[in-house]
C-alpha positions, 0 to 999 in steps of 0.5 A: 742111261740118258737118251736125248729127245729127237729134234726136228729140222726146225728146232735145230735151225732155231737153237742158235738163235735161242742161244744167242738171245740167252747170251745177250740177255746175260750180257745185258744184265751184267753190263747194265743191271739197273736198267735191266731190272727196270725193263723187267719190272716194267714188262712184268708190271704192264703184263700184270695190268693186262692180265688183271683187266682181263680177269676182272672183265671176264669175272664180270661177264661170268657172274651170271653163269658161275657161282664163283665169279668173285674169285676171278674179280679178286684175282684180277684186282690183285693182279692190277694192284701188283701191276701198279706196284711194278710200274711204281718201281720206275719212279722209285729208281728215278728218285734215287 
């Protein structure tokens, strides 16, 4: 037997907005797939760049307190490179 989880009044009030956002997202992907892919690539690229910068700064700050600070530094550099690659997609789409 499947039981439903209890929902609060606030969750019930917001579920319609969540459903509307999901429908709009699917429609945007169907109507303009190239533009939607570009927006997602730019968003993920910018997020990865911010994450990478944060990881590098935290790793450098933690180098005196932990012996594995270099792992955070490597992770931050990889995230930065991933973010740069995500932002380069915009240039390749414009050329096509």
